C-alpha positions as CSV (number, residue, x, y, z in Angstrom):
1,E,-2.1,11.8,-3.4
2,V,-0.6,10.9,-6.7
3,W,-2.4,7.6,-6.8
4,E,-6.6,8.0,-6.2
5,P,-8.6,4.9,-5.4
6,A,-11.4,4.5,-7.9
7,V,-13.9,2.2,-9.3
8,V,-13.7,1.6,-13.1
9,D,-17.5,1.7,-14.4
10,A,-16.6,1.3,-18.0
11,V,-13.9,1.1,-20.5
12,D,-14.4,2.4,-24.4
13,G,-11.1,2.1,-26.3
14,L,-8.6,4.6,-24.2
15,R,-11.7,6.4,-22.6
16,V,-11.9,5.2,-18.9
17,Q,-15.1,6.3,-16.8
18,V,-14.0,6.0,-13.2
19,H,-15.9,6.8,-9.9
20,A,-13.6,8.4,-7.1
21,V,-14.2,10.1,-3.7
22,G,-14.3,13.0,-5.7
23,G,-17.0,11.9,-8.2
24,A,-17.1,10.4,-11.4
25,R,-15.2,11.3,-14.2
26,E,-13.4,10.4,-17.8
27,L,-10.0,9.5,-18.1
28,T,-8.6,9.8,-21.7
29,F,-5.1,8.1,-22.7
30,K,-2.9,8.3,-25.4
31,D,-2.2,4.8,-26.3
32,A,-2.3,1.3,-24.7
33,A,0.9,1.7,-22.7
34,T,-0.6,5.2,-20.9
35,L,-3.7,3.3,-20.1
36,E,-1.7,0.2,-18.8
37,D,0.5,2.5,-16.7
38,G,-2.5,5.0,-15.5
39,V,-5.0,2.6,-14.2
40,K,-3.8,-0.4,-11.8
41,R,-5.9,-2.9,-10.3
42,R,-6.1,-2.9,-6.3
43,N,-5.6,-5.3,-3.9
44,E,-9.2,-6.6,-1.9
45,G,-9.3,-7.9,1.6
46,D,-7.5,-6.1,4.6
47,I,-4.3,-5.1,3.5
48,A,-2.8,-4.0,6.8
49,T,-2.2,-7.5,8.0
50,V,0.0,-8.3,4.8
51,D,3.3,-8.1,6.3
52,D,5.3,-9.5,3.0
53,L,4.6,-7.4,-0.1
54,V,5.0,-10.2,-2.6
55,R,2.0,-12.1,-1.4
56,L,0.1,-9.4,-2.8
57,P,-1.8,-10.2,-6.3
58,F,-1.2,-6.8,-8.1
59,L,2.5,-5.6,-7.0
60,H,2.9,-2.2,-8.4
61,E,3.7,1.3,-6.9
62,P,0.0,2.2,-6.3
63,A,-0.1,-0.9,-3.9
64,I,3.0,-0.4,-2.1
65,L,2.1,3.2,-1.1
66,H,-1.5,1.8,-0.2
67,V,0.0,-0.9,1.9
68,L,2.8,1.1,3.8
69,R,0.2,3.8,4.5
70,S,-2.4,1.0,5.7
71,R,0.3,-0.7,8.0
72,A,1.9,2.5,9.6
73,R,-1.6,3.9,10.5
74,A,-1.9,0.9,12.3
75,G,1.3,1.1,14.1
76,L,2.9,-1.7,12.1
77,I,6.0,0.1,10.7
78,Y,8.2,-2.5,9.3
79,T,7.2,-4.5,6.1
80,N,9.0,-7.2,3.8
81,V,9.4,-7.7,0.5
82,G,10.5,-10.6,0.2
83,A,14.3,-10.8,1.8
84,I,14.1,-7.0,1.7
85,L,12.5,-5.0,5.1
86,L,11.0,-1.7,4.5
87,A,10.6,0.8,7.7
88,V,8.7,3.5,7.4
89,N,9.5,6.4,10.0
90,P,6.6,6.8,12.4
91,F,7.5,10.2,13.7
92,K,6.2,9.3,17.3
93,R,7.6,7.2,20.1
94,L,6.8,3.2,19.7
95,P,7.2,2.2,23.6
96,E,5.3,-1.3,22.3
97,L,8.4,-1.7,20.0
98,Y,11.4,0.1,21.8
99,G,10.2,0.3,25.5
100,N,11.5,-1.1,28.5
101,N,9.3,-4.1,28.2
102,A,10.6,-4.9,24.4
103,V,14.3,-4.7,25.6
104,E,14.0,-7.1,28.4
105,T,11.8,-9.8,26.3
106,Q,14.4,-9.5,23.6
107,R,17.2,-9.8,26.4
108,S,15.9,-12.2,27.8
109,A,15.4,-14.2,24.4
110,G,19.2,-13.9,24.1
111,A,19.3,-11.4,21.3
């Protein structure tokens, strides 16, 4: 993974103590901009239920990837970012979205 969830235990200047799945370690950054870019705040709660990413308190690359992965694992392949629709290829058939029942529901609704 490019981004790893962790808990920040302590910050001392440009040194950050974190506790991640792999254990505790210290990260050292060369300047404040690198620190800001390297440590992102995590969104709390059940993010798989967030259907529009603009509603996230912290919107950045790791948050977007985390929400998309969580939603895809839950079978929710469509996610909005404002007026933009993102679709994640599930690499499997989704009869609940594209089966005969779904087609008939859309047809009867006039779509």
